[in-house]
Structures are given as structure tokens and as C-alpha cells.
C-alpha positions as CSV (number, residue, x, y, z in Angstrom):
1,M,-137.4,78.1,70.2
2,A,-137.2,75.8,72.9
3,I,-138.4,72.2,71.8
4,G,-140.5,69.9,74.2
5,K,-141.7,66.6,74.4
6,I,-145.4,65.5,74.7
7,G,-145.7,62.9,78.1
8,L,-147.5,59.6,78.6
9,R,-151.2,61.9,79.6
10,R,-150.7,64.4,76.8
11,Q,-148.6,66.7,79.3
12,V,-146.1,69.2,77.7
13,V,-143.8,71.1,79.9
14,I,-143.2,74.8,79.7
15,P,-139.5,75.7,79.6
16,K,-138.2,77.3,82.5
17,D,-137.4,80.8,80.8
18,I,-140.6,80.8,79.8
19,F,-142.8,79.7,82.7
20,E,-140.9,82.4,84.9
21,D,-141.0,85.1,82.6
22,L,-144.6,84.8,82.4
23,N,-144.5,84.5,85.9
24,M,-146.5,81.5,86.2
25,H,-147.1,79.2,89.4
26,E,-147.9,75.6,89.6
27,G,-151.5,74.9,89.3
28,D,-152.1,78.4,87.4
29,F,-155.2,78.0,84.7
30,V,-154.0,78.1,80.8
31,E,-156.1,78.7,77.6
32,I,-155.3,76.4,75.0
33,K,-156.4,76.9,71.4
34,K,-155.8,75.6,68.1
35,T,-155.3,77.6,65.3
36,N,-155.1,75.8,61.8
37,K,-152.0,73.4,62.9
38,V,-150.7,75.6,65.4
39,V,-151.2,74.9,69.3
40,I,-151.5,78.5,71.4
41,I,-151.2,78.1,75.3
42,K,-152.0,81.3,77.1
43,K,-151.6,82.1,80.8
44,K,-155.5,82.3,82.3
45,I,-156.4,84.1,85.3
46,L,-160.1,83.0,86.5
47,V,-161.9,85.1,88.5
48,D,-165.0,84.2,90.3
49,E,-167.8,87.6,90.4
50,D,-167.3,87.3,94.1
51,D,-163.8,87.8,93.9
52,T,-163.5,91.1,91.2
53,I,-161.6,92.8,93.8
54,V,-158.4,90.8,94.1
55,T,-155.7,92.0,91.7
56,P,-153.1,89.9,90.7
57,K,-150.8,92.0,93.0
58,L,-153.4,91.2,95.8
59,A,-153.3,87.2,94.5
60,K,-149.3,87.2,94.9
61,E,-149.3,88.4,98.0
62,L,-152.2,86.0,99.4
63,R,-149.8,83.2,97.9
64,A,-147.1,84.6,99.8
65,A,-148.9,84.7,102.8
66,E,-150.5,81.3,102.4
67,A,-146.9,79.6,101.8
68,R,-145.5,81.2,105.0
69,I,-148.7,79.6,107.0
70,K,-147.5,76.4,105.4
71,A,-144.2,76.8,106.5
72,G,-145.6,77.4,110.1
73,K,-144.8,81.1,110.5
74,G,-148.6,82.4,110.7
75,I,-150.2,83.6,113.8
76,P,-153.4,82.6,115.7
77,W,-156.0,85.0,114.8
78,K,-156.5,86.9,118.2
79,E,-152.8,87.8,118.2
80,A,-153.5,89.4,114.3
81,K,-156.6,90.9,115.5
82,K,-154.8,92.9,118.3
83,K,-152.1,94.0,116.0
84,L,-154.6,94.9,113.7
85,K,-156.6,97.0,116.4
86,L,-159.8,95.1,115.5
């Protein structure tokens, strides 16, 4: 059992091992419910109607691709089109 502390703005830190076990990332959404005197926090994946083809696996790949781009490891679109033969 992990013990946490509520911060100044009602923030609760999720212990690292739980965070990693749930494959959570900074910025992920959670659902928070109160049942009697118990608070339940569940990982939530929000999907727009237009994004119904984005699977959790694809979302992970997109996050990795975005990280590569931010790290300067991207390529120009024209070069990508040539490689993909578009």
C-alpha cells in the first residue's frame, strides 16, 4: 500500500510503480469517482468520434514519433513521401 499526500492545489501524486504499471503518461486523463468514503481513480482514454481508429498501440507509436520530432530526429515531408512512395 502506498501513502500519498494532498498538495496545495488538491493534487495527489500517483506512486511511480503504480504509474508505470498502468502505462500512464504525463497529461493522461483519469476518471475520479467517490463511493461512500473511498476515492477511485481510473486511467481514462478519451477518444473523439473522428479518432475511433486510433488504438492504444497506435497512440503509443504516435507519442514516440512526436518525441522523435521534438528531439530533432524528424525528416521533411517531401523526403518522407519519397520513402513511402506517395
